[in-house]
C-alpha positions as CSV (number, residue, x, y, z in Angstrom):
1,M,84.0,55.0,89.5
2,K,81.2,57.0,89.9
3,C,80.5,60.7,90.1
4,K,77.1,61.7,90.9
5,K,77.9,65.3,88.8
6,H,80.3,64.0,86.0
7,G,78.6,59.9,86.0
8,E,81.4,57.5,85.3
9,L,85.3,58.2,85.2
10,E,88.0,56.2,85.1
11,E,90.0,55.7,88.1
12,N,92.6,58.3,87.6
13,L,90.1,61.3,87.8
14,F,89.5,60.1,91.7
15,Y,91.4,60.6,94.8
16,V,90.9,59.4,98.5
17,Q,91.1,63.0,101.0
18,K,92.6,62.2,103.6
19,G,91.5,62.3,106.4
20,T,88.2,60.7,105.7
21,N,89.1,58.2,103.9
22,T,86.1,59.3,101.0
23,E,87.0,59.2,97.3
24,R,86.3,62.2,95.4
25,C,86.7,63.1,92.1
26,K,89.7,65.6,90.6
27,L,87.0,67.3,88.6
28,C,84.7,69.0,90.9
29,N,87.8,69.6,92.9
30,R,88.9,71.2,90.4
31,E,85.8,73.5,89.6
32,Y,85.5,73.6,94.0
33,A,88.6,75.4,94.1
34,K,88.3,77.8,91.1
35,G,84.7,78.8,92.2
36,S,86.7,79.1,95.7
37,K,89.8,81.2,94.6
38,I,86.9,84.1,92.6
39,R,85.3,83.7,95.8
40,R,87.5,84.8,98.1
41,K,88.9,87.0,94.9
42,E,85.4,88.9,95.2
43,Q,85.7,89.2,99.8
44,V,89.2,90.9,98.8
45,N,88.0,93.2,96.5
46,E,85.2,93.5,98.6
47,W,86.8,94.7,101.7
48,Y,88.8,97.2,100.1
49,K,85.7,98.9,98.2
50,Q,84.3,99.0,101.7
51,D,87.8,100.1,103.3
52,R,88.0,103.0,100.3
53,K,84.5,104.3,101.5
54,K,85.6,103.7,105.0
55,Y,89.2,105.4,104.9
56,P,88.9,108.1,102.1
57,E,92.0,110.2,103.2
58,K,93.7,107.0,104.6
59,Y,94.4,106.0,100.1
60,K,94.7,109.5,98.7
61,K,97.5,110.0,101.9
62,Y,98.3,107.2,100.5
63,A,98.3,108.2,96.7
64,Q,100.5,111.2,97.9
65,D,102.6,109.9,99.7
66,F,104.0,107.7,96.4
67,K,103.8,110.4,93.8
68,K,106.2,112.3,96.2
69,R,108.7,109.4,96.8
70,Y,108.5,108.7,92.8
71,P,107.5,111.1,90.9
72,G,106.0,110.0,86.9
73,R,106.5,106.4,88.3
74,K,103.5,105.0,87.1
75,S,103.8,106.4,84.1
76,G,107.2,104.5,82.8
77,V,108.9,102.7,85.3
78,E,104.4,101.0,85.4
79,I,104.4,100.7,82.1
80,A,108.1,99.1,81.6
81,R,107.4,96.6,84.8
82,R,104.7,95.0,82.9
83,R,106.4,94.4,79.7
84,G,109.2,92.8,81.5
85,I,112.0,95.7,80.7
86,T,113.5,98.7,82.7
87,H,112.5,101.8,82.6
88,Q,116.2,102.8,81.2
89,E,115.3,100.3,78.5
90,Y,111.8,101.6,77.6
91,L,113.5,105.6,78.2
92,N,116.5,104.0,76.0
93,M,114.1,103.0,73.5
94,F,112.1,106.3,73.5
95,D,115.2,108.0,72.7
96,A,115.7,106.2,70.0
97,Q,112.0,106.8,68.1
98,Q,112.5,110.3,69.4
99,N,109.4,110.1,70.7
100,K,107.5,109.0,67.6
101,C,105.0,106.1,67.7
102,A,106.6,103.1,65.2
103,V,104.3,102.9,63.4
104,C,103.1,107.1,62.6
105,E,106.2,108.1,63.3
106,K,104.0,110.8,65.4
107,G,104.3,111.8,68.8
108,E,101.5,110.7,71.4
109,T,98.3,113.1,70.8
110,R,95.9,110.6,73.5
111,K,95.4,112.9,76.9
112,M,94.3,112.4,80.4
113,K,93.7,114.6,82.7
114,D,95.1,116.8,80.7
115,K,98.4,115.4,80.6
116,V,99.4,113.7,77.3
117,M,100.2,110.1,77.5
118,K,103.4,107.9,76.9
119,L,104.1,106.6,74.2
120,T,102.8,101.8,74.9
121,V,105.2,99.5,75.0
122,D,104.2,97.0,72.0
123,H,104.3,93.4,72.4
124,C,104.5,89.9,70.6
125,H,101.2,88.8,72.4
126,L,102.5,84.8,71.4
127,T,106.1,85.4,72.8
128,N,106.1,88.4,74.9
129,K,108.7,89.9,73.3
130,V,109.1,94.2,73.3
131,R,108.7,95.4,69.4
132,G,108.5,99.2,69.6
133,L,106.9,102.3,71.4
134,L,103.4,102.5,70.1
135,C,101.0,105.4,70.2
136,H,97.2,104.5,72.3
137,N,96.0,104.3,68.2
138,Y,97.9,101.9,66.8
139,N,98.7,99.7,70.1
140,T,95.3,99.1,70.0
141,G,94.9,98.9,66.7
142,I,97.1,95.7,66.7
143,G,96.1,94.2,69.3
144,K,92.2,94.2,67.4
145,F,93.3,92.2,64.7
146,F,94.7,89.9,66.7
147,D,98.6,90.3,66.0
148,S,98.1,88.8,63.2
149,I,99.7,89.7,59.5
150,E,97.3,87.8,57.2
151,I,94.2,90.1,58.9
152,L,96.2,92.6,58.2
153,E,96.9,91.9,55.1
154,S,93.0,90.8,54.7
155,A,92.0,94.7,55.5
156,I,94.5,96.3,53.3
157,N,92.9,94.2,50.3
158,Y,89.5,95.1,51.8
159,L,90.6,98.9,51.2
160,R,92.1,98.7,48.2
161,R,89.3,97.1,46.8
162,N,86.6,99.3,48.9
163,N,88.5,103.1,48.8
164,G,87.1,105.6,47.2
């Protein structure tokens, strides 16, 4: 069978569209569906942007109500939830590490709006397993090395050869 865009394709890469009995290329359909999903997301994001501009007080009130109802929630609970652990597990790790980074053994120093940030939950990007709490610098540093022991060892060797 032949597609206008992809040329000759195997028969299993086509399907018959219900209602019209026309054959469609599955590859074209996937591309269209993906683009449609992206377009829809952009439309929704644009709608929220416009709504926020139109009704800034409404969104400001939502944020204030949330902060009153859940004080400190975003910092601890949200960080933990994103990594698949409970807030209590985060607090247990925090206490076990004595509020210190697992790498440099110092407290977090990064600030936002004059408040010191919480330690970040470090996780393995392959297994999604939580490893510990790190300060921002070491968490992003390990991430930039793609969690690769080989690359980190290569960097250590580079520093040893070129230090001083």
